[in-house]
Biopython code that builds the backbone (N, CA, C, O; Angstrom):
import numpy as np
from Bio.PDB.StructureBuilder import StructureBuilder

atoms = [
    (1, "PHE", "N", (0.821, -1.205, 0.000)),
    (1, "PHE", "CA", (0.000, 0.000, 0.000)),
    (1, "PHE", "C", (0.859, 1.260, 0.000)),
    (1, "PHE", "O", (0.643, 2.162, -0.810)),
    (2, "ARG", "N", (1.840, 1.323, 0.915)),
    (2, "ARG", "CA", (2.680, 2.521, 1.005)),
    (2, "ARG", "C", (3.529, 2.722, -0.246)),
    (2, "ARG", "O", (3.755, 3.859, -0.661)),
    (3, "ALA", "N", (4.001, 1.637, -0.851)),
    (3, "ALA", "CA", (4.822, 1.758, -2.061)),
    (3, "ALA", "C", (3.998, 2.369, -3.194)),
    (3, "ALA", "O", (4.482, 3.249, -3.906)),
    (4, "LEU", "N", (2.770, 1.911, -3.364)),
    (4, "LEU", "CA", (1.900, 2.465, -4.395)),
    (4, "LEU", "C", (1.567, 3.921, -4.085)),
    (4, "LEU", "O", (1.567, 4.767, -4.979)),
    (5, "GLU", "N", (1.286, 4.206, -2.828)),
    (5, "GLU", "CA", (0.994, 5.581, -2.408)),
    (5, "GLU", "C", (2.188, 6.496, -2.722)),
    (5, "GLU", "O", (2.008, 7.604, -3.228)),
    (6, "ASN", "N", (3.377, 6.037, -2.424)),
    (6, "ASN", "CA", (4.585, 6.812, -2.686)),
    (6, "ASN", "C", (4.765, 7.064, -4.178)),
    (6, "ASN", "O", (5.118, 8.170, -4.587)),
    (7, "GLU", "N", (4.525, 6.043, -4.983)),
    (7, "GLU", "CA", (4.643, 6.166, -6.442)),
    (7, "GLU", "C", (3.662, 7.209, -6.983)),
    (7, "GLU", "O", (4.021, 8.025, -7.832)),
    (8, "ILE", "N", (2.445, 7.177, -6.494)),
    (8, "ILE", "CA", (1.423, 8.131, -6.939)),
    (8, "ILE", "C", (1.800, 9.550, -6.521)),
    (8, "ILE", "O", (1.648, 10.488, -7.304)),
    (9, "LEU", "N", (2.287, 9.712, -5.297)),
    (9, "LEU", "CA", (2.686, 11.039, -4.824)),
    (9, "LEU", "C", (3.841, 11.602, -5.639)),
    (9, "LEU", "O", (3.867, 12.795, -5.941)),
    (10, "MET", "N", (4.792, 10.753, -5.995)),
    (10, "MET", "CA", (5.911, 11.215, -6.823)),
    (10, "MET", "C", (5.406, 11.661, -8.200)),
    (10, "MET", "O", (5.904, 12.636, -8.762)),
    (11, "GLU", "N", (4.426, 10.950, -8.731)),
    (11, "GLU", "CA", (3.827, 11.333, -10.012)),
    (11, "GLU", "C", (3.120, 12.682, -9.893)),
    (11, "GLU", "O", (3.264, 13.539, -10.765)),
    (12, "ILE", "N", (2.367, 12.869, -8.829)),
    (12, "ILE", "CA", (1.665, 14.132, -8.595)),
    (12, "ILE", "C", (2.659, 15.283, -8.504)),
    (12, "ILE", "O", (2.399, 16.371, -9.016)),
    (13, "MET", "N", (3.789, 15.049, -7.858)),
    (13, "MET", "CA", (4.789, 16.106, -7.669)),
    (13, "MET", "C", (5.442, 16.555, -8.967)),
    (13, "MET", "O", (6.089, 17.601, -9.004)),
    (14, "ARG", "N", (5.282, 15.788, -10.018)),
    (14, "ARG", "CA", (5.872, 16.185, -11.303)),
    (14, "ARG", "C", (5.135, 17.380, -11.904)),
    (14, "ARG", "O", (5.685, 18.098, -12.739)),
    (15, "GLY", "N", (3.902, 17.586, -11.482)),
    (15, "GLY", "CA", (3.121, 18.714, -11.987)),
    (15, "GLY", "C", (3.363, 19.968, -11.179)),
    (15, "GLY", "O", (4.180, 19.988, -10.259)),
    (16, "GLU", "N", (2.637, 21.017, -11.537)),
    (16, "GLU", "CA", (2.735, 22.287, -10.810)),
    (16, "GLU", "C", (1.367, 22.671, -10.284)),
    (16, "GLU", "O", (0.343, 22.202, -10.782)),
    (17, "GLY", "N", (1.357, 23.523, -9.280)),
    (17, "GLY", "CA", (0.108, 24.049, -8.752)),
    (17, "GLY", "C", (-0.760, 22.998, -8.088)),
    (17, "GLY", "O", (-1.985, 23.040, -8.211)),
    (18, "ARG", "N", (-0.163, 22.079, -7.402)),
    (18, "ARG", "CA", (-0.910, 20.994, -6.765)),
    (18, "ARG", "C", (-1.011, 21.236, -5.261)),
    (18, "ARG", "O", (-0.113, 21.810, -4.645)),
    (19, "LEU", "N", (-2.111, 20.790, -4.694)),
    (19, "LEU", "CA", (-2.294, 20.793, -3.250)),
    (19, "LEU", "C", (-2.620, 19.372, -2.846)),
    (19, "LEU", "O", (-3.607, 18.797, -3.304)),
    (20, "VAL", "N", (-1.785, 18.803, -1.985)),
    (20, "VAL", "CA", (-1.958, 17.422, -1.573)),
    (20, "VAL", "C", (-1.948, 17.371, -0.052)),
    (20, "VAL", "O", (-1.060, 17.928, 0.593)),
    (21, "SER", "N", (-2.933, 16.706, 0.505)),
    (21, "SER", "CA", (-3.004, 16.532, 1.947)),
    (21, "SER", "C", (-2.697, 15.075, 2.260)),
    (21, "SER", "O", (-3.313, 14.166, 1.704)),
    (22, "LEU", "N", (-1.740, 14.864, 3.153)),
    (22, "LEU", "CA", (-1.300, 13.510, 3.457)),
    (22, "LEU", "C", (-1.659, 13.127, 4.885)),
    (22, "LEU", "O", (-1.697, 13.968, 5.783)),
    (23, "GLY", "N", (-1.917, 11.861, 5.070)),
    (23, "GLY", "CA", (-2.133, 11.333, 6.411)),
    (23, "GLY", "C", (-0.801, 11.047, 7.075)),
    (23, "GLY", "O", (0.259, 11.262, 6.486)),
    (24, "GLY", "N", (-0.860, 10.565, 8.297)),
    (24, "GLY", "CA", (0.325, 10.380, 9.123)),
    (24, "GLY", "C", (1.408, 9.502, 8.544)),
    (24, "GLY", "O", (2.588, 9.802, 8.727)),
    (25, "GLY", "N", (1.062, 8.438, 7.858)),
    (25, "GLY", "CA", (2.077, 7.497, 7.394)),
    (25, "GLY", "C", (2.573, 7.737, 5.994)),
    (25, "GLY", "O", (3.521, 7.084, 5.557)),
    (26, "ALA", "N", (1.964, 8.650, 5.280)),
    (26, "ALA", "CA", (2.318, 8.839, 3.873)),
    (26, "ALA", "C", (3.691, 9.465, 3.693)),
    (26, "ALA", "O", (4.398, 9.164, 2.731)),
    (27, "LEU", "N", (4.061, 10.325, 4.608)),
    (27, "LEU", "CA", (5.341, 11.017, 4.478)),
    (27, "LEU", "C", (6.442, 10.150, 5.077)),
    (27, "LEU", "O", (6.471, 9.900, 6.282)),
    (28, "ASN", "N", (7.337, 9.702, 4.220)),
    (28, "ASN", "CA", (8.460, 8.891, 4.681)),
    (28, "ASN", "C", (9.751, 9.600, 4.317)),
    (28, "ASN", "O", (9.728, 10.629, 3.642)),
    (29, "LYS", "N", (10.861, 9.064, 4.752)),
    (29, "LYS", "CA", (12.140, 9.742, 4.535)),
    (29, "LYS", "C", (12.449, 9.940, 3.052)),
    (29, "LYS", "O", (12.972, 10.985, 2.666)),
    (30, "GLY", "N", (12.133, 8.949, 2.218)),
    (30, "GLY", "CA", (12.405, 9.081, 0.791)),
    (30, "GLY", "C", (11.579, 10.173, 0.140)),
    (30, "GLY", "O", (12.100, 10.975, -0.635)),
    (31, "LEU", "N", (10.308, 10.205, 0.450)),
    (31, "LEU", "CA", (9.435, 11.240, -0.109)),
    (31, "LEU", "C", (9.819, 12.607, 0.441)),
    (31, "LEU", "O", (9.820, 13.597, -0.291)),
    (32, "ASN", "N", (10.140, 12.660, 1.715)),
    (32, "ASN", "CA", (10.556, 13.904, 2.346)),
    (32, "ASN", "C", (11.794, 14.461, 1.645)),
    (32, "ASN", "O", (11.867, 15.661, 1.381)),
    (33, "GLU", "N", (12.748, 13.617, 1.348)),
    (33, "GLU", "CA", (13.972, 14.030, 0.664)),
    (33, "GLU", "C", (13.656, 14.537, -0.742)),
    (33, "GLU", "O", (14.218, 15.541, -1.180)),
    (34, "ALA", "N", (12.769, 13.857, -1.443)),
    (34, "ALA", "CA", (12.379, 14.283, -2.796)),
    (34, "ALA", "C", (11.703, 15.657, -2.755)),
    (34, "ALA", "O", (11.914, 16.489, -3.637)),
    (35, "ILE", "N", (10.902, 15.879, -1.733)),
    (35, "ILE", "CA", (10.231, 17.174, -1.579)),
    (35, "ILE", "C", (11.261, 18.271, -1.346)),
    (35, "ILE", "O", (11.190, 19.334, -1.962)),
    (36, "ARG", "N", (12.208, 18.020, -0.469)),
    (36, "ARG", "CA", (13.230, 19.027, -0.162)),
    (36, "ARG", "C", (14.091, 19.334, -1.389)),
    (36, "ARG", "O", (14.431, 20.492, -1.629)),
    (37, "LYS", "N", (14.445, 18.308, -2.166)),
    (37, "LYS", "CA", (15.271, 18.517, -3.351)),
    (37, "LYS", "C", (14.537, 19.344, -4.397)),
    (37, "LYS", "O", (15.140, 20.142, -5.115)),
    (38, "ARG", "N", (13.245, 19.144, -4.470)),
    (38, "ARG", "CA", (12.470, 19.857, -5.480)),
    (38, "ARG", "C", (12.502, 21.358, -5.227)),
    (38, "ARG", "O", (12.643, 22.137, -6.170)),
    (39, "GLY", "N", (12.377, 21.770, -3.994)),
    (39, "GLY", "CA", (12.539, 23.176, -3.648)),
    (39, "GLY", "C", (11.309, 24.053, -3.793)),
    (39, "GLY", "O", (11.218, 25.081, -3.122)),
    (40, "ASP", "N", (10.365, 23.690, -4.640)),
    (40, "ASP", "CA", (9.193, 24.542, -4.815)),
    (40, "ASP", "C", (7.951, 23.958, -4.147)),
    (40, "ASP", "O", (6.827, 24.364, -4.443)),
    (41, "VAL", "N", (8.161, 23.015, -3.256)),
    (41, "VAL", "CA", (7.053, 22.387, -2.539)),
    (41, "VAL", "C", (7.026, 22.947, -1.127)),
    (41, "VAL", "O", (8.039, 22.949, -0.428)),
    (42, "LEU", "N", (5.882, 23.411, -0.722)),
    (42, "LEU", "CA", (5.700, 23.942, 0.620)),
    (42, "LEU", "C", (5.082, 22.854, 1.484)),
    (42, "LEU", "O", (3.956, 22.419, 1.243)),
    (43, "MET", "N", (5.824, 22.424, 2.483)),
    (43, "MET", "CA", (5.342, 21.359, 3.354)),
    (43, "MET", "C", (4.836, 21.965, 4.661)),
    (43, "MET", "O", (5.518, 22.774, 5.290)),
    (44, "ILE", "N", (3.634, 21.563, 5.054)),
    (44, "ILE", "CA", (2.993, 22.072, 6.259)),
    (44, "ILE", "C", (2.775, 20.906, 7.213)),
    (44, "ILE", "O", (2.264, 19.857, 6.820)),
    (45, "TRP", "N", (3.159, 21.094, 8.452)),
    (45, "TRP", "CA", (3.004, 20.070, 9.480)),
    (45, "TRP", "C", (2.007, 20.567, 10.512)),
    (45, "TRP", "O", (2.244, 21.572, 11.182)),
    (46, "VAL", "N", (0.906, 19.870, 10.636)),
    (46, "VAL", "CA", (-0.053, 20.164, 11.701)),
    (46, "VAL", "C", (0.377, 19.292, 12.882)),
    (46, "VAL", "O", (0.089, 18.096, 12.933)),
    (47, "ASP", "N", (1.062, 19.916, 13.814)),
    (47, "ASP", "CA", (1.691, 19.222, 14.945)),
    (47, "ASP", "C", (0.649, 18.946, 16.027)),
    (47, "ASP", "O", (0.236, 19.849, 16.755)),
    (48, "THR", "N", (0.242, 17.707, 16.116)),
    (48, "THR", "CA", (-0.802, 17.300, 17.058)),
    (48, "THR", "C", (-0.163, 16.514, 18.200)),
    (48, "THR", "O", (0.613, 15.591, 17.953)),
    (49, "PRO", "N", (-0.479, 16.866, 19.443)),
    (49, "PRO", "CA", (0.105, 16.155, 20.583)),
    (49, "PRO", "C", (-0.233, 14.665, 20.569)),
    (49, "PRO", "O", (-1.302, 14.255, 20.117)),
    (50, "LEU", "N", (0.702, 13.875, 21.075)),
    (50, "LEU", "CA", (0.525, 12.427, 21.097)),
    (50, "LEU", "C", (-0.779, 12.020, 21.779)),
    (50, "LEU", "O", (-1.503, 11.168, 21.265)),
    (51, "GLU", "N", (-1.080, 12.608, 22.907)),
    (51, "GLU", "CA", (-2.290, 12.217, 23.643)),
    (51, "GLU", "C", (-3.545, 12.456, 22.811)),
    (51, "GLU", "O", (-4.496, 11.678, 22.875)),
    (52, "GLN", "N", (-3.545, 13.523, 22.038)),
    (52, "GLN", "CA", (-4.692, 13.794, 21.165)),
    (52, "GLN", "C", (-4.755, 12.767, 20.038)),
    (52, "GLN", "O", (-5.838, 12.316, 19.664)),
    (53, "CYS", "N", (-3.603, 12.403, 19.501)),
    (53, "CYS", "CA", (-3.571, 11.365, 18.463)),
    (53, "CYS", "C", (-4.126, 10.055, 19.008)),
    (53, "CYS", "O", (-4.920, 9.382, 18.351)),
    (54, "LEU", "N", (-3.699, 9.704, 20.213)),
    (54, "LEU", "CA", (-4.184, 8.461, 20.828)),
    (54, "LEU", "C", (-5.695, 8.517, 21.031)),
    (54, "LEU", "O", (-6.394, 7.536, 20.779)),
    (55, "ALA", "N", (-6.198, 9.659, 21.484)),
    (55, "ALA", "CA", (-7.646, 9.808, 21.684)),
    (55, "ALA", "C", (-8.388, 9.693, 20.356)),
    (55, "ALA", "O", (-9.447, 9.069, 20.284)),
    (56, "ASN", "N", (-7.830, 10.300, 19.301)),
    (56, "ASN", "CA", (-8.459, 10.214, 17.982)),
    (56, "ASN", "C", (-8.468, 8.774, 17.472)),
    (56, "ASN", "O", (-9.452, 8.319, 16.890)),
    (57, "LEU", "N", (-7.375, 8.071, 17.692)),
    (57, "LEU", "CA", (-7.313, 6.665, 17.276)),
    (57, "LEU", "C", (-8.312, 5.816, 18.059)),
    (57, "LEU", "O", (-8.936, 4.912, 17.504)),
    (58, "GLU", "N", (-8.456, 6.110, 19.335)),
    (58, "GLU", "CA", (-9.406, 5.363, 20.167)),
    (58, "GLU", "C", (-10.835, 5.564, 19.665)),
    (58, "GLU", "O", (-11.623, 4.618, 19.632)),
    (59, "LYS", "N", (-11.167, 6.787, 19.276)),
    (59, "LYS", "CA", (-12.505, 7.078, 18.732)),
    (59, "LYS", "C", (-12.736, 6.315, 17.439)),
    (59, "LYS", "O", (-13.863, 5.947, 17.109)),
    (60, "ASP", "N", (-11.654, 6.085, 16.718)),
    (60, "ASP", "CA", (-11.729, 5.454, 15.404)),
    (60, "ASP", "C", (-11.524, 3.938, 15.491)),
    (60, "ASP", "O", (-11.344, 3.274, 14.470)),
    (61, "ARG", "N", (-11.550, 3.403, 16.688)),
    (61, "ARG", "CA", (-11.268, 1.983, 16.884)),
    (61, "ARG", "C", (-12.238, 1.084, 16.114)),
    (61, "ARG", "O", (-11.877, -0.024, 15.715)),
    (62, "LYS", "N", (-13.471, 1.564, 15.906)),
    (62, "LYS", "CA", (-14.445, 0.737, 15.181)),
    (62, "LYS", "C", (-14.017, 0.501, 13.733)),
    (62, "LYS", "O", (-14.356, -0.522, 13.138)),
    (63, "ASN", "N", (-13.268, 1.456, 13.170)),
    (63, "ASN", "CA", (-12.696, 1.254, 11.848)),
    (63, "ASN", "C", (-11.416, 0.448, 12.021)),
    (63, "ASN", "O", (-10.708, 0.604, 13.016)),
    (64, "VAL", "N", (-11.131, -0.385, 11.084)),
    (64, "VAL", "CA", (-9.947, -1.229, 11.202)),
    (64, "VAL", "C", (-8.713, -0.406, 10.846)),
    (64, "VAL", "O", (-8.551, 0.031, 9.706)),
    (65, "ARG", "N", (-7.856, -0.203, 11.825)),
    (65, "ARG", "CA", (-6.585, 0.496, 11.625)),
    (65, "ARG", "C", (-5.476, -0.470, 12.015)),
    (65, "ARG", "O", (-5.363, -0.837, 13.184)),
    (66, "PRO", "N", (-4.665, -0.882, 11.067)),
    (66, "PRO", "CA", (-3.613, -1.856, 11.373)),
    (66, "PRO", "C", (-2.685, -1.412, 12.507)),
    (66, "PRO", "O", (-2.217, -2.246, 13.281)),
    (67, "LEU", "N", (-2.421, -0.127, 12.609)),
    (67, "LEU", "CA", (-1.488, 0.345, 13.632)),
    (67, "LEU", "C", (-2.000, 0.114, 15.050)),
    (67, "LEU", "O", (-1.205, -0.019, 15.981)),
    (68, "LEU", "N", (-3.304, 0.066, 15.219)),
    (68, "LEU", "CA", (-3.849, -0.129, 16.550)),
    (68, "LEU", "C", (-3.509, -1.512, 17.107)),
    (68, "LEU", "O", (-3.501, -1.720, 18.321)),
    (69, "LYS", "N", (-3.234, -2.436, 16.219)),
    (69, "LYS", "CA", (-2.895, -3.795, 16.660)),
    (69, "LYS", "C", (-1.545, -3.837, 17.364)),
    (69, "LYS", "O", (-1.278, -4.769, 18.124)),
    (70, "GLY", "N", (-0.691, -2.848, 17.126)),
    (70, "GLY", "CA", (0.633, -2.821, 17.739)),
    (70, "GLY", "C", (0.635, -2.360, 19.185)),
    (70, "GLY", "O", (1.637, -2.513, 19.884)),
    (71, "GLY", "N", (-0.471, -1.800, 19.638)),
    (71, "GLY", "CA", (-0.557, -1.330, 21.023)),
    (71, "GLY", "C", (-0.027, 0.081, 21.198)),
    (71, "GLY", "O", (0.559, 0.662, 20.285)),
    (72, "GLU", "N", (-0.243, 0.614, 22.376)),
    (72, "GLU", "CA", (0.108, 2.004, 22.654)),
    (72, "GLU", "C", (1.612, 2.264, 22.596)),
    (72, "GLU", "O", (2.030, 3.312, 22.104)),
    (73, "ASP", "N", (2.427, 1.343, 23.081)),
    (73, "ASP", "CA", (3.884, 1.542, 23.027)),
    (73, "ASP", "C", (4.369, 1.644, 21.583)),
    (73, "ASP", "O", (5.220, 2.475, 21.265)),
    (74, "PHE", "N", (3.828, 0.801, 20.721)),
    (74, "PHE", "CA", (4.179, 0.841, 19.302)),
    (74, "PHE", "C", (3.805, 2.201, 18.714)),
    (74, "PHE", "O", (4.598, 2.803, 17.989)),
    (75, "ILE", "N", (2.614, 2.681, 19.022)),
    (75, "ILE", "CA", (2.144, 3.967, 18.494)),
    (75, "ILE", "C", (3.011, 5.110, 19.018)),
    (75, "ILE", "O", (3.341, 6.028, 18.267)),
    (76, "ARG", "N", (3.381, 5.064, 20.288)),
    (76, "ARG", "CA", (4.247, 6.103, 20.860)),
    (76, "ARG", "C", (5.605, 6.148, 20.140)),
    (76, "ARG", "O", (6.107, 7.228, 19.828)),
    (77, "ASN", "N", (6.185, 4.996, 19.883)),
    (77, "ASN", "CA", (7.468, 4.943, 19.170)),
    (77, "ASN", "C", (7.331, 5.459, 17.741)),
    (77, "ASN", "O", (8.179, 6.214, 17.264)),
    (78, "LEU", "N", (6.277, 5.055, 17.072)),
    (78, "LEU", "CA", (6.028, 5.505, 15.703)),
    (78, "LEU", "C", (5.833, 7.019, 15.660)),
    (78, "LEU", "O", (6.335, 7.687, 14.757)),
    (79, "TYR", "N", (5.115, 7.551, 16.622)),
    (79, "TYR", "CA", (4.878, 8.994, 16.725)),
    (79, "TYR", "C", (6.220, 9.739, 16.790)),
    (79, "TYR", "O", (6.410, 10.736, 16.093)),
    (80, "GLN", "N", (7.140, 9.260, 17.616)),
    (80, "GLN", "CA", (8.448, 9.916, 17.743)),
    (80, "GLN", "C", (9.245, 9.836, 16.444)),
    (80, "GLN", "O", (9.888, 10.812, 16.060)),
    (81, "LYS", "N", (9.215, 8.703, 15.768)),
    (81, "LYS", "CA", (9.929, 8.555, 14.498)),
    (81, "LYS", "C", (9.361, 9.497, 13.446)),
    (81, "LYS", "O", (10.108, 10.126, 12.696)),
    (82, "ARG", "N", (8.039, 9.593, 13.393)),
    (82, "ARG", "CA", (7.404, 10.452, 12.390)),
    (82, "ARG", "C", (7.663, 11.927, 12.679)),
    (82, "ARG", "O", (7.788, 12.722, 11.748)),
    (83, "ARG", "N", (7.745, 12.300, 13.941)),
    (83, "ARG", "CA", (8.047, 13.699, 14.287)),
    (83, "ARG", "C", (9.368, 14.138, 13.671)),
    (83, "ARG", "O", (9.500, 15.276, 13.220)),
    (84, "GLU", "N", (10.342, 13.239, 13.652)),
    (84, "GLU", "CA", (11.639, 13.562, 13.061)),
    (84, "GLU", "C", (11.486, 13.906, 11.577)),
    (84, "GLU", "O", (12.124, 14.835, 11.083)),
    (85, "ILE", "N", (10.657, 13.168, 10.887)),
    (85, "ILE", "CA", (10.423, 13.413, 9.460)),
    (85, "ILE", "C", (9.638, 14.708, 9.267)),
    (85, "ILE", "O", (9.985, 15.532, 8.421)),
    (86, "TYR", "N", (8.590, 14.880, 10.050)),
    (86, "TYR", "CA", (7.726, 16.054, 9.897)),
    (86, "TYR", "C", (8.441, 17.353, 10.241)),
    (86, "TYR", "O", (8.074, 18.413, 9.735)),
    (87, "SER", "N", (9.451, 17.283, 11.091)),
    (87, "SER", "CA", (10.124, 18.507, 11.526)),
    (87, "SER", "C", (10.817, 19.239, 10.381)),
    (87, "SER", "O", (11.234, 20.384, 10.551)),
    (88, "ALA", "N", (10.947, 18.603, 9.222)),
    (88, "ALA", "CA", (11.548, 19.258, 8.059)),
    (88, "ALA", "C", (10.572, 20.213, 7.368)),
    (88, "ALA", "O", (10.964, 20.935, 6.451)),
    (89, "ALA", "N", (9.329, 20.226, 7.789)),
    (89, "ALA", "CA", (8.322, 21.091, 7.155)),
    (89, "ALA", "C", (8.685, 22.564, 7.321)),
    (89, "ALA", "O", (9.232, 22.972, 8.346)),
    (90, "GLN", "N", (8.374, 23.346, 6.304)),
    (90, "GLN", "CA", (8.650, 24.777, 6.367)),
    (90, "GLN", "C", (7.679, 25.494, 7.312)),
    (90, "GLN", "O", (8.018, 26.512, 7.916)),
    (91, "ILE", "N", (6.484, 24.952, 7.426)),
    (91, "ILE", "CA", (5.473, 25.560, 8.293)),
    (91, "ILE", "C", (5.016, 24.531, 9.314)),
    (91, "ILE", "O", (4.681, 23.400, 8.964)),
    (92, "ARG", "N", (5.005, 24.932, 10.575)),
    (92, "ARG", "CA", (4.488, 24.087, 11.658)),
    (92, "ARG", "C", (3.327, 24.832, 12.293)),
    (92, "ARG", "O", (3.462, 25.978, 12.723)),
    (93, "VAL", "N", (2.185, 24.160, 12.343)),
    (93, "VAL", "CA", (0.994, 24.733, 12.963)),
    (93, "VAL", "C", (0.609, 23.857, 14.141)),
    (93, "VAL", "O", (0.592, 22.631, 14.035)),
    (94, "ASP", "N", (0.301, 24.486, 15.254)),
    (94, "ASP", "CA", (-0.121, 23.753, 16.449)),
    (94, "ASP", "C", (-1.487, 23.135, 16.183)),
    (94, "ASP", "O", (-2.461, 23.848, 15.941)),
    (95, "GLY", "N", (-1.557, 21.814, 16.228)),
    (95, "GLY", "CA", (-2.799, 21.101, 15.951)),
    (95, "GLY", "C", (-3.509, 20.640, 17.206)),
    (95, "GLY", "O", (-4.288, 19.687, 17.166)),
    (96, "THR", "N", (-3.247, 21.310, 18.328)),
    (96, "THR", "CA", (-3.838, 20.893, 19.598)),
    (96, "THR", "C", (-5.349, 20.815, 19.520)),
    (96, "THR", "O", (-5.947, 19.884, 20.060)),
    (97, "ASP", "N", (-5.974, 21.771, 18.861)),
    (97, "ASP", "CA", (-7.432, 21.752, 18.760)),
    (97, "ASP", "C", (-7.830, 21.977, 17.313)),
    (97, "ASP", "O", (-8.106, 23.103, 16.901)),
    (98, "LEU", "N", (-7.858, 20.910, 16.557)),
    (98, "LEU", "CA", (-8.154, 21.028, 15.129)),
    (98, "LEU", "C", (-9.582, 21.456, 14.852)),
    (98, "LEU", "O", (-9.902, 21.846, 13.729)),
    (99, "LYS", "N", (-10.444, 21.391, 15.854)),
    (99, "LYS", "CA", (-11.824, 21.816, 15.653)),
    (99, "LYS", "C", (-11.973, 23.320, 15.811)),
    (99, "LYS", "O", (-13.030, 23.878, 15.519)),
    (100, "ASP", "N", (-10.934, 23.964, 16.266)),
    (100, "ASP", "CA", (-10.950, 25.401, 16.516)),
    (100, "ASP", "C", (-10.700, 26.141, 15.203)),
    (100, "ASP", "O", (-9.697, 25.895, 14.533)),
    (101, "PHE", "N", (-11.589, 27.028, 14.840)),
    (101, "PHE", "CA", (-11.461, 27.777, 13.603)),
    (101, "PHE", "C", (-10.153, 28.567, 13.573)),
    (101, "PHE", "O", (-9.567, 28.761, 12.508)),
    (102, "LYS", "N", (-9.700, 29.019, 14.732)),
    (102, "LYS", "CA", (-8.476, 29.807, 14.772)),
    (102, "LYS", "C", (-7.282, 29.000, 14.274)),
    (102, "LYS", "O", (-6.365, 29.562, 13.675)),
    (103, "THR", "N", (-7.283, 27.708, 14.510)),
    (103, "THR", "CA", (-6.187, 26.865, 14.032)),
    (103, "THR", "C", (-6.137, 26.876, 12.513)),
    (103, "THR", "O", (-5.066, 27.034, 11.929)),
    (104, "TYR", "N", (-7.282, 26.710, 11.873)),
    (104, "TYR", "CA", (-7.327, 26.726, 10.412)),
    (104, "TYR", "C", (-7.003, 28.111, 9.874)),
    (104, "TYR", "O", (-6.316, 28.249, 8.862)),
    (105, "SER", "N", (-7.503, 29.134, 10.556)),
    (105, "SER", "CA", (-7.219, 30.499, 10.146)),
    (105, "SER", "C", (-5.723, 30.773, 10.226)),
    (105, "SER", "O", (-5.150, 31.374, 9.318)),
    (106, "LEU", "N", (-5.092, 30.334, 11.312)),
    (106, "LEU", "CA", (-3.650, 30.486, 11.474)),
    (106, "LEU", "C", (-2.907, 29.745, 10.370)),
    (106, "LEU", "O", (-1.948, 30.263, 9.798)),
    (107, "LEU", "N", (-3.351, 28.547, 10.082)),
    (107, "LEU", "CA", (-2.730, 27.750, 9.029)),
    (107, "LEU", "C", (-2.785, 28.491, 7.692)),
    (107, "LEU", "O", (-1.767, 28.615, 7.012)),
    (108, "MET", "N", (-3.944, 28.973, 7.320)),
    (108, "MET", "CA", (-4.089, 29.649, 6.032)),
    (108, "MET", "C", (-3.302, 30.959, 5.987)),
    (108, "MET", "O", (-2.729, 31.301, 4.953)),
    (109, "THR", "N", (-3.271, 31.681, 7.086)),
    (109, "THR", "CA", (-2.499, 32.925, 7.145)),
    (109, "THR", "C", (-1.019, 32.643, 6.943)),
    (109, "THR", "O", (-0.343, 33.354, 6.199)),
    (110, "GLU", "N", (-0.520, 31.618, 7.599)),
    (110, "GLU", "CA", (0.894, 31.274, 7.480)),
    (110, "GLU", "C", (1.222, 30.765, 6.079)),
    (110, "GLU", "O", (2.284, 31.089, 5.547)),
    (111, "VAL", "N", (0.345, 29.985, 5.476)),
    (111, "VAL", "CA", (0.567, 29.516, 4.106)),
    (111, "VAL", "C", (0.610, 30.705, 3.155)),
    (111, "VAL", "O", (1.495, 30.787, 2.303)),
    (112, "GLU", "N", (-0.327, 31.614, 3.293)),
    (112, "GLU", "CA", (-0.337, 32.805, 2.436)),
    (112, "GLU", "C", (0.944, 33.614, 2.604)),
    (112, "GLU", "O", (1.519, 34.076, 1.618)),
    (113, "ARG", "N", (1.394, 33.789, 3.837)),
    (113, "ARG", "CA", (2.622, 34.543, 4.097)),
    (113, "ARG", "C", (3.824, 33.867, 3.435)),
    (113, "ARG", "O", (4.640, 34.522, 2.787)),
    (114, "GLN", "N", (3.918, 32.552, 3.607)),
    (114, "GLN", "CA", (5.035, 31.811, 3.024)),
    (114, "GLN", "C", (5.013, 31.889, 1.498)),
    (114, "GLN", "O", (6.052, 32.088, 0.868)),
    (115, "LEU", "N", (3.848, 31.733, 0.915)),
    (115, "LEU", "CA", (3.737, 31.805, -0.550)),
    (115, "LEU", "C", (4.091, 33.203, -1.050)),
    (115, "LEU", "O", (4.764, 33.346, -2.071)),
    (116, "PHE", "N", (3.647, 34.217, -0.347)),
    (116, "PHE", "CA", (3.965, 35.592, -0.714)),
    (116, "PHE", "C", (5.480, 35.801, -0.667)),
    (116, "PHE", "O", (6.066, 36.352, -1.599)),
    (117, "GLU", "N", (6.106, 35.358, 0.420)),
    (117, "GLU", "CA", (7.557, 35.502, 0.566)),
    (117, "GLU", "C", (8.292, 34.769, -0.555)),
    (117, "GLU", "O", (9.237, 35.304, -1.134)),
    (118, "ARG", "N", (7.863, 33.560, -0.857)),
    (118, "ARG", "CA", (8.526, 32.784, -1.912)),
    (118, "ARG", "C", (8.398, 33.483, -3.261)),
    (118, "ARG", "O", (9.371, 33.575, -4.009)),
    (119, "ASN", "N", (7.203, 33.975, -3.572)),
    (119, "ASN", "CA", (6.986, 34.663, -4.859)),
    (119, "ASN", "C", (7.730, 35.980, -4.913)),
    (119, "ASN", "O", (8.230, 36.361, -5.971)),
    (120, "ARG", "N", (7.813, 36.680, -3.801)),
    (120, "ARG", "CA", (8.520, 37.962, -3.751)),
    (120, "ARG", "C", (9.998, 37.748, -3.991)),
    (120, "ARG", "O", (10.630, 38.544, -4.686)),
    (121, "ILE", "N", (10.557, 36.705, -3.439)),
    (121, "ILE", "CA", (11.982, 36.426, -3.587)),
    (121, "ILE", "C", (12.301, 36.004, -5.024)),
    (121, "ILE", "O", (13.371, 36.335, -5.535)),
    (122, "LYS", "N", (11.392, 35.282, -5.682)),
    (122, "LYS", "CA", (11.634, 34.813, -7.052)),
    (122, "LYS", "C", (11.668, 35.953, -8.052)),
    (122, "LYS", "O", (12.372, 35.865, -9.057)),
    (123, "LYS", "N", (10.924, 37.017, -7.800)),
    (123, "LYS", "CA", (10.810, 38.112, -8.790)),
    (123, "LYS", "C", (12.034, 38.959, -8.886)),
    (123, "LYS", "O", (12.070, 39.905, -9.673)),
]
sb = StructureBuilder()
sb.init_structure("model")
sb.init_model(0)
sb.init_chain("A")
sb.init_seg("    ")
for serial, (resi, resn, name, xyz) in enumerate(atoms, 1):
    if name == "N":
        sb.init_residue(resn, " ", resi, " ")
    sb.init_atom(name, np.array(xyz, "f"), 0.0, 1.0, " ", f" {name:<3s}", serial, name[0])
structure = sb.get_structure()
């Protein structure tokens, strides 16, 4: 599944003007490196606390999630490994309360600022 997902994402990145939203496992070291090398991709990390992630996973327990089979210790370790990858993002937004409109507003404001800065520097 992840190999096919990675292949599709690399294909999408060949185009311009794309917006792609990825889930927790989609971003891996290889894809992260390809994004950084490309240079014109803006990566945004919605940094959500581990406890909130665990609560969200617990709510979603009725859906089959393979990662839940590994137990809480497995999820905690995976969370730390993924944080290392996500920390390369140009924009980090606090995802403590994703239901809060201010979080989305902050995200969009920061994206607009970053895009403006990038376009201003290119001209």
